[in-house]
N, C-alpha and C positions, 0 to 999 in steps of 0.2 A: 505492500500497501505506498501510496507517495501523493505528494503534492503536484499534480503534472504544470500550474500555472497558478500564479500570484496576479490578482486581478485587481486596478484599484479605477476608478469611474473620477473626469473633471466636468466639473456644472457645465450644462448645457442650457438652452430654452429649449421643447419642444417647439413642431411649427406641428399645430393642430387645432382644430375649435375649439372643442370640448376643453382645453389643456391653455387655455394663451395664456400665454406670461409663465405658463408653470416651469421652473427650472427644477433639471435632475439630473444624478451623479452616476444613472440604469448604467449607463452603454462604457458599459468599467472594459480595459484593453488588460490585456498582462505587460506584464511590466518584470525582470529578474529577481530586484530586491538584494540587498535584503533587505526587508521593512518593519519600521518595529509594530507590531504588534502590542494594544492594553486600551483594559477598562475606559472605555470615554467617557463614563460618568453616566449619570444616570438620565432616563427618556423622557425629550423635551430640551434637555443642554445638553446631552451627548451627541456626541454626531457618533463615527464609525471608528472601531477599532484598529483600525486598517491605518498606518498616516498615509498623507498625501493623499487618501481617498475621499472624496465628495459626496456627502449625506450632506440635500438641500430641504428635506422635511424631516424637522425633528420631535414632526408634535406626530405622526406616524412611521419615522425608519429610527436605525439608531437609537444610543444607548446601551450601557451595558449589557440588560438581556437581546440583544440583538447587532448587536458586537460586529461581528462576523457575519457573509455568509456564506455556506457551502452549499456545490453543486456535484455529484457525480459525474464523468466524464463517458462512463456508461449509457445515467439517463439522456443526453445529450445525444447522445450516436445515438437514442433510438430514436431519438424525435428527428434528427434526419433525416428516417427512414420513410419515416412519418408526415414529414412536414416535404419534403422532398428539397431539403435546399441543405446547405450545408451553415453550420452552426458553429462559429470559434468558442472556444473558451473565454467567458466572462459577458456572452449574450446573457446570461439572463441574469448579468447583475450579478452574478455573483461573487467575492473576492477569492475563495479558495472552488480550485475545476480540483477534484479530488482522483484518479486509479483507479481503482480493486476497493475500493470501500465501499460497501449499502450504505449511501448518506437518508434516503427519508426511510430505509429501516432499519437505519440507528436511534437508540433508546434514550427516551429524556432524563440527562444526567446523567449519560456516558460522555468520559471522560476520553481524552484522543491528544498525546500527544507531537507537536508537530514539530519535525529536527530535535535539536537538542536540548530548549530551553524553557518551547510554548508550550501551553495545554489549556485546553476549549474542550466547553463543558457545550451539549445541544440542551436546547431546551425549548424547541418549537420547530414547528414547520411554518415557511410563505403564506405567507394570503398574498395571491395576487392583487393586482387594484386597474384601472385604466392608461395608468403610466409606461405598466410592464406591456400590454398589451398592441399601445402605441406604438413604443420599441419596436415589439417584433414587426411587429406590420402585418399580423392574423388578425380576422374578422375573428370574434367571436374567440376569442383565445382566454380571457377571463373562465368562461365556461367551460371550456376544451382544460385546461389545466387541471382545474378543479375537480372534473370527474376525473383525470388521469389519479389525481395524487401524487405523483411523482414529485415530492414539494422541495425535495435538497431541506435542511435545519439551521437557524439559528442560532448559533454561539453566544455563550460570553468569556472574559477571558476571567482563566484561575491562577495562569502560571506567564505572567507575560512577560518578553524576548523578541527578536527578530528570527522571523523563515523568509525564506527566498525557493523560487521554484526549485525542485527535486526534490525538494525534504523529504526522507518520509513520512510518514502515517502510523503509530500507535496508540491500540485502545488500551488504554493501559486501567478502563475502569468501566466493566457494562454491569448496571442494573439490577435485581432480578426479577424486577418488575417487565410486563410485556408491552409497557407504553413509549411505544417511538413515531418519532417523529409525526407518522405518515397517518397515523392513526387520532393525533392531535390532531393534524392537521380536519379529521376528516368531521372530529365529534366538534367541530367551530364551524364547518360548513356547511355541509348535508347530510350531517347524522349525528343528529344533539343526543339522540337514545344511547351513547358513547359518550357522555361528558363525564358521568360516577366515574368511570375504569380511569379519567384522568388523579384525580386524586392519587392515587396509588403512585404517582412520581413523587412525590414529596414536594417539596421547597425547589426540586431546581426546576420543576415548573413554570413556564414565563409564566410572572405573576396574574398578565390580564387571563390566559385560558384561563386557571385557576382562581381567579372570582365567578369570571362565568359558570367553571363546575362548578363550583360552590354553590352560586347562586341558582341553581338547575338543578339542582340535590336538596335545595334547600322550598322550591320551587313544589317540583313532582317528587320527588325524593332518591330512594335508587343506592346500590350498595355498591363501596368501589370493589 
């Protein structure tokens, strides 16, 4: 398992009538590195955990629990076959394009060591937005991406340091529950009846997902 590509985005204005004046950093390009990885601060204040990477809307993106976004090259390859087009690493707005790692199947709280120093922890899957659809240029993309649930994973920084493309990735901790990034994604999007199961992930779960699951249990009941 390795870090195939390390990707950062620069701010650019979106050319779309529904997002007029919107500035985004989703168009991420591979860099050699090394780049510093560190906790950026709380959501709404902190941006990206990757040095030099732009997060332009800190209300919905970035922050400690979404400091880094990872997506598997194998899933990008699968989308290439389905869409009939080339999808370079970074195209989905991911900071880390991995090889040999089941990113969407990673468990919430799973920890990865990248290179010698950096340790990251899986917190949630990625919810697609209109900006993602416009960037990719595929009609109905949000619905299609949601249906497939090959979501990638957001990560928080446990141990900061520097990483670069080609660094090995090692799973150093895997929780004994079955709550994956893909299951969390399905629970908060299309299968709300799964929400009680998310609580098995404990404090590692993204706080927004945890609050949603707790509210669902309070209103509807359900066991973890």
